[in-house]
N, C-alpha and C positions, 0 to 999 in steps of 0.2 A: 037449225039450232043444234049446238053441240050437246052430246049426252053429258049428264052431271059429272060422271067420273072423268071424262075427258077435260071438261072445264076446270075441275078441281086440280087435275094434274098440270094443266097449262098455267093456272094461277100460281101454283106452287113453284113451277119452273121460273115464272117471271119474278116472283119474290126472291128466289135464290140468285137469279141473275142480277137483280137490283142490289142485293147485299154484296155480291161480288164486285159490282161496279163501284159501290160506295166504299168498299174496302180498298179498291184500286185507287180511287180518288184520294182517300186518306193517305195511302202510301205516297202518291204524287205530292201531296201537300207536305209530307214529312221531309221530302228532299227538294222542295222548291227553294232555289237559291244555292249558295255555296255550301251550306251546312244543313243538317236536319233541324226541324223546328224545336224551339225551347219548350213549348207547351202546345198540346193539341186540344186543350180544354175549351169547351164551348161556353157561351154566356150564361150567367146566373141572373135571377130577377133584378138584383141590385145593379148589374151591368147595363141591363136594358133601361132602368130608371136613370142612371147616370148619363147614358148616351142621349136620352131625351132631353135631359137638363143641359147637356153640352150643346145640342143643336139649338135649343131655345136661347142660350146665352150668346150664340154667334149672330143671331138675327139683328140686334141693334147696331152691329158694326158694318152692316151692308155687305156681308160676304155672299149673300144669295141674291140672284137676279130674278126679277119678275118675269112672268110669261111674255109680256109685251116687249120687254128689253131683249129677251132671248130671241124672239121672232125678228126683231129689228136687226140684230147681229147677223142672223141667217140671211136676211134680205140684202144687207150690205155685202156679205161675202158672195152672194149670188150675183150682184151687180158687178163686183170686182172680177169674178170669174168670167162673166160675159165680156168685159172689157179686155181681159187677157186673150180670150179667144179671138175677139175682133182684131186686136193688135197683131197677133201671130199670123192671122190670115192675111192682113194687109201687108205685113212685112214679108210674108212668103211671096205674095204677088209682086212686090217691089223687087224681089230677087229672082224674077222671071220664072216662078213656079207656075205650072198650069193651074187654072182655077179649080178644076176637078180634084187636083191633088191638094191644093191649098185648103180646100174645104175639109180635108180628112186628117191633117197633120195634128190637130188637137192642141193640147196645152192645158194645164190644170193649176188650180190653187189648192194648196194643202195647208192646214193649220197645225201649229205645234205649241208647246208651252202650256200655260195655265188654261187657255181656252180648250185646247185639244184634250188636256187631262180632265176637264170638266170641273175645275176649281177656281175659275175666274170670279172676281168680285164685281159688284156694280161699278160701272164706269171704267173698268179695266180695258187696257188696250188688247189688241189681237196680234199675235205673232203669226205670220203667214209666209208661205214660200210659193213663188211662181216657177213652175217647171215648164221648160220649153224644149222642143226638139233640136237636133244638132245644127240645123242651119240658122238658128237664132242665137246670137252671142250677147255677151254682157254689154258691149258698146251699144247695141240696138236697144237693150233694156233701159240704159241710162240716157238715151237720146230720144228715139221715136216713142217709146212707151211713156217716158217722162213727159214728153210734149203732149201726148194724148191725155194723160191725167190732168195736165194744166187746163185743158179745155172743158173738163167736167165741172158743172156747177156745184156738185156735192163735195168736191175735193177742196180742202183748205189746208193751210200751213204745210204745203208740199215742199219737201227738201230731200235732196239726194246726198248720200254719204258714200261716194264711190270709192274712196281710198281707205275705207275702214277695213279692219281685220276680216270682218264679214260684211261685204258691201250691202247697203240697204237703202230703200226709198221709204221715207217716213211721211205720213199724211194723216189728216183728219178726214175720214170719208163719212159724210152724213152724220157727224157727231161721234163717230167711233175712231179712236186713235189706232192706226195700223202701222206696223213695221213689216214691210214686204221685202223678203230676200229673193234672190234669183239663182236658179241652177239650170244649166244647159246640159242635157243628157245626150249621150252618144247614140241616139235612136232617131229613126226617120219620123216617127210619130209618137204621140203620147195619148193613149186611149183613155176613156173616161174612168174606167175602173182600175187604174194603174196602181200597183203596190210598190212602194219605195223600199221595202224591207230586204229585197234581194241584194246581197252583197256585190254581186257581179255588175250591178248598175254603176258602181263606182269606178269601174275599169276605164282607164283613159280620161278620167275627169281631172281638172286642175284642182289645186288645194282649196281655192275659194268656193268652188262648186261643192266640193266634198263637205266643207264646213257648213255651207248653207243647207245641204240635204240632211246633215247629221242631226239637226234639231228635230226634224220630223221622225227620223229613224229612232232616235233615243226615246222620244215621247211614246211612240207606239210600242217599243220594246218594254218600257216601264209598265205600261198597261197590261201587256201580255204576261208579265212576271209576277203580278200581284194575285193572291188567291181570291179576293173579293173586291171588285172595283168600287162598289158603293161604300164599303167600309173604309177603303183607302182614301176615297175622295173626302169624306167628312173629316177623317183624321188629318188629312193634309190641309184642309181649310183651317182647322184649329191651329195646327203647328205654324202655318204661314202667318196667321194673324198674330200669334204669340211672338214670332220672330220679328215681325215688323214693329210691334208695340215695344219690344225690348231692344230695338236698335241694332239688330244683328242680321238684317236682311239687305245685303248689298254686295254682289259679286265684285263690282267696280272698286269698292273701298276695302276689299280684303275679307269680307264676311262671306256668308253663303248666299248664292242666288237661288232662283226658283227651282231649277232642275236639281240642284244639290239637296234642297229640302225634300223634294219629291222622292229622290232615291233613298234618303234616310228613312222616310216614312214607309216606302216600299219594302225596305229591308226589315223594318219592324213588323210589317204585315206578314212577311215570309216566316219570321220567327214565331209569330202567334197567329197562325192562319185562320183560326176559328173565333178570334176575339172580336168584340164590338169596338167602335171608335173610342168610347170613354176609356176602356182598358188599354187600347192601343196607344192613346196619348200618354197614359201613365207609363206604359212599358217603353215608349219611345225615350222618355227621360231616364228610365232605369238603365236601358241598354247603352245610351250614348254618353251618360254621365260617367260610365265606367269603361268606355271604349279605350283600348290600348293604342292610341295614335302613336306613330304613323301607320299602324296596321290599316290597310285599305278597306273601304266598304265596297263590296262587289255584289251585284245582284245575280250574277251567273258566272260560270267559267268563261274566261275570255275566248272569243272565236279564234280558231286557227286559220284565219284568212291571211293571205300574203299578196296584197296588191301593191306593195311598196310604200304605203302611207305610214307615217310614224305613229306608233301606239305607245301608251303608257306601259312601261316595263322596266322596273328598277334593276332587273338582272342584266339588261342590255344598256339602258341609258343611265349614266351616272347621275345626271341632273335630277332624274326622277326620285333618287334616293333621298333628296333633301326636301321633298314635299312634306308639309307638316300635318295636313288632314286630308289625305287622298280619298276622294269619293269618285269612283271610276264609272264612266258611262257604259251602259251594257251593249251598245251597238258598235260594230266595227266602223272606223278605227277607234278603239277605246282611248278615251282621254280622261285626264284628271280635271273634274269640274271645279275644283277648289284650288287651282294653281295660285291664285292671288292671296291665299291665307298666309299671314305672317305670325310671328310669335305672339305679338300683342293681341291680334284679333282672335287667335286660337284661345288665349287665356280668357278673354272676355266671353267667347262662346261657351267654353267649358264651365265657367262660373254661372252662366245663365242656365246651362243644362242642370247643374246642381240645384240651383234655385227652383227650376221647374219641377224637379223630382220632389223637393221638400213641399212645394205647394200642392202637387197632385197627390202626394201621400195624404195630406190633410183633406183634400177634396174627396178621395175615395173612402176616407174614414168619416165623412159627413161633418167635418169640423169647419169647413168653409165652402163657398160655391165657386163655380167656374170663373166668375168675374174676377176673382183674385188673380187667376193665371194671366189675365189680359190687362192687368194694371201696368201702366208704363212706369218704369223705375225712374228715379231722380238722377239723371246723368250729372247735373251741375252741382249736386251736393256731394258727389263721390270724391272729388278732387279739389285740391287747394290751388293748383296751378294749371293753366291752360295755354295752349297756343291757339290763337284765333287767326284764321286765314280770311282775308278780305279780298274779294275779286270785284273790281269796279270797271265800268265802261260807260260809254256815252249814250247808248240806245238799247232798247229791249232786244233787238235782233243780235246786236253785238254781245250782249250779256248772256244770252242763251248759249251761243257758241263758246264764249270765253269760259263760262262755268262748266260746260261739258268737258273742255280740255283740262281744266284744272282738276276737276273731280277725278278724271282718269289717271292723274299723276299723284294724287294724295297718298296712295298706298306706298309709293316709292319714298315719300317723305317719312312715313311711319317706319319703314324698314331702315331708313337712314338714322332716325332717332333711336331705334332699338340698338344700333351698333354703338351708341354712346354708352360707355361702361357705367355711367352714373344714372342712367334712366332705366328703370325696371319695367315700366309699361307706358305705352303711348296709345291711348284709347280714343279713337276718332268716332265722333257722333255722326252717323250717316245722314242726319237731317241737315239739309241746306236751308239756311234761313235767308229769305229774300228781304232786303231792306226796303223801307219806304223810299221814294225818290229823294236823293240827297239835297236837291234844291228846295225841298219842302221841310227839311229838318236841319236847317243851319249847316248844311254840308256834312252832317254826321250820319253814320249808319245806325239804324234802329230796326231790329228784326220784326217782321210780321209774324202772325201765328203760323205754326207748321202747316204746310200744305196750301198756304195762300198763294194764289197765282202772282206772277210778276205784275206789279202795278202798272197801270196805264201811264204813259208819259204825259205829265201835265203841260209840258211845253215841247212839242215835237221837234222844234228847231234845235240844231246842235249848238250847245253853249260853248263860248270861247272866253279865255282870259284876256286881260289887257294886252298881253303879248301875242295874241292870236292863237294860243294853244287850246286844243279841244279839251273840255273839262269832263270828268266823269260825272254821271248822274245816278247810276244804279250801283248797288253794292249787294253782294251775296256773301254769306259767312258760313264757315265750318269751324267747329270747336274740337280741339284735341286735348283730352285730359292727360296730365303728366304725373307720374310718380317717380320721385328721385330716391336713389338708393340710401343716401345718408344725409345728415344735416351738416352744416358748417363746411361746405365745399363749393368750389367753382365749377360750373358746368358751362362750357363754351358752346353755344348753339350756332355760331357763325357759319361754319362750314356746312352744317346740316341745311340751313336755310338757303345758303348760296347755291348749293348743288340743286336744290328743288326748284328755285326760281329760274335758274339758268336752263334747266330741263324744260320748264314750261315755255319760256321765251323762245328757246331753240325750236321746239315743236311748232309754236305759233308762227314763227318766221318761215319755217320750211313748208308749211301748208298755206302760206299767204293769208293767215287768219288775223294777224296782229293789226290792230287799228289804233289810231290816235285816241287817247282817253282810256285805253285798256291798261290797268295796273293790277298788281298783286302785292299784298302786304301780309306779313306774318308778325304777330305781336305776342309777346309773353304777357299774360293777364292773370292776376290773382282773382280768386273767387269773389271777393268783395267788390271787384271792379266790373262784374258781369252786367250790373244794371246799366252801364254805359252802352252796352251792345244789345241787351235783351230787355223787352218791356217788362214792367212789373207783373202783368198778368201771366206772361210766360214763366217767369221765375216762381210766381205763386203757384201756378199749375204744377210745376215740377216738385214743389215742396209738399203739396197735398198728397202725392203718391209715394213719398219717401218711406212711409212706414211699412210698405208691402214686404220689403226684403227682411226687415226686422221681425215682422209678424210670422214670417215663414221660417224663423229660426235659422236663417241662412247667413253665413259669414259674408260680409261685403268684400269686394275686391280689395286688395291691399291698399289702405289709405295712404295718401301722401304724408310723409313725416311732418311733424309740427315744426314748421320753419317759416321764417319771414325773410324776404329779400332785403339785402342791405345795400348793395350797389351793383352796378352793371359796368364791366370794363368795356371800353369802346373798341370797335373794330369795324372797318368799312371797306367796300370795294367800289368799282365804277357802277355796278348795277345794283348792289344790295347794301343796305346799311343794317347791321344787326349787332346785338349786344350779347355778351356772355352773362350767365346768371350766377350771382353770388348769394349764398344762403347763410344767414346768420340769425339765429333765433333771438339774439339780444337787440335786434334793431327792428323798427317798424317802418322804415322808409320803403317806398314802393316805386318801381321803375317799370317802364315798358320796353319790351324788345320789339323793334320795328324793322321790317324788311320791306323795302320798296323796289319793285322791279320796273325798270324803264326799258326803252328800246336799246338795242345793242349799241354800245359806244356812247350812250347818253347817261348823264348822272341821274340819280333818282329824283323824281319830282318832289317838290316840297309838299308837305301834308299838314293838316291842321289837327291839333290834339283835341281832346273832348271838351276843353275849356274854350275852344275857338281860337287858340293861339297858334299862329303859323310857325312851323319849325321845319328846318331842313337838316338839322343836326342828327347825330346818331341817337342821342338820348332824348326821350320825351318824358319829363317828370310829371307825376300827378300828385 
């Protein structure tokens, strides 16, 4: 036993060392990220209370997974990992590798995205990456591994998207949706404890492999750059739920995707490193409602690595200077995760940031609870004029592919509409409304509740007209709210719709996706006509939440001017029929803008209006 004096001296030394370490940690927190922290203040009792309330308010929305569900995910990933190892070994033997070597080449499954960040909700899919050694290539992955998956009884809904920007195999593995990417590294073997963060791993890789690996590298770097992972996770769960409820969570449609929201939350955590989640949610809205876009959001100084891959750098790349809301990934090669954001979607996002700040101000003052933040706003009451896009096809499989293609192109239509000098905003609702089967609703689309699955086909056989043409049976709809700059003007939407439908058909033909019965329509619809497309329960649901914005003392997005369509001047092409919009507040006549896309070289197919009348003309009066 040490003498008392020695123990006392040692204890004092440990205390001094602890204080020195704590001081060093505080210094590191101050410089975490591109700038010093805004505040180093720790939590107060009210912050602890508000954080508990926040966590409790998230539970009814299913953002937390049960222990059993968590274990099931781990079992699924374990099974998939074993399949990858089995496939790589068999493929190695097929390529004349000695069995003793084939047993050691390895191969791994890595997760990224919301699951890796620890913020996935109940029923969420898993983003994963299959990493293979250099003698296994992408063609093997999409042939022999795909064939192996087809033999697995747990695997359902298997589909390969080999020509995608980031090639992927999608599947349902024992009830869990999985998007599995592939990367072939320039290494002889992939050991179990392999770390993908080393930049030199990217050397000699092709672009598709780099993009595939980047998901894991970015996710791990985000976790490394936040001061407190648990606080980050709860904050991100809240922000993701808020973004989804407010219709601004969709990278495809020009809003922000999961990785962008994660980086914004991570930056907030860097600026307030000792704050609890309730405070972080409030500060999130404070920071980004005032952010001076296009000033980029960066989590760290960009790496000075030069392996020849393009990186986001407006000093070098002129096109990067035109990005509207740059949020830059922290791993090399740095990319702008919000490339798809356009002027309209940025306006919508910024308005929601301001609304979020107003609501969280009241929450922190005890004037309302967290449920207010997660109330869905009333999209359909904001605007008087809409473009409704209708995608139709003959079968459920065709409809899934057709909708995926059209959704990937909608942001281009929004950009085109913005170029029209008379349109001040084109606000796309990211919700895709699946219709009941058309043959059960007199041939007309009527939306199911949001999130409802594609309905089962009541008559699996392909239906044909008297002329032998395949008829559409399924319809999905997207709604775009429009604000016009002035009243008493003509706005010609012909070219806007023509360019969009041509792009969709061109892509479908080039990828051999186009099938008989696939059509796309674009209609100009006034608010009072929405009941023809949306059920009364859907419209009623949106009305019940319309007071949230007013109660938050928040100005709504610029409303459409008080105007009524008078007439639509006719214009048509071989593929598309569309009308220009004439606004005259002294008239109450209502017309539809209709765009019908057919196969190249064919005239648009006749369609029925909502009164059941068949029409092949440009104008459909209601």
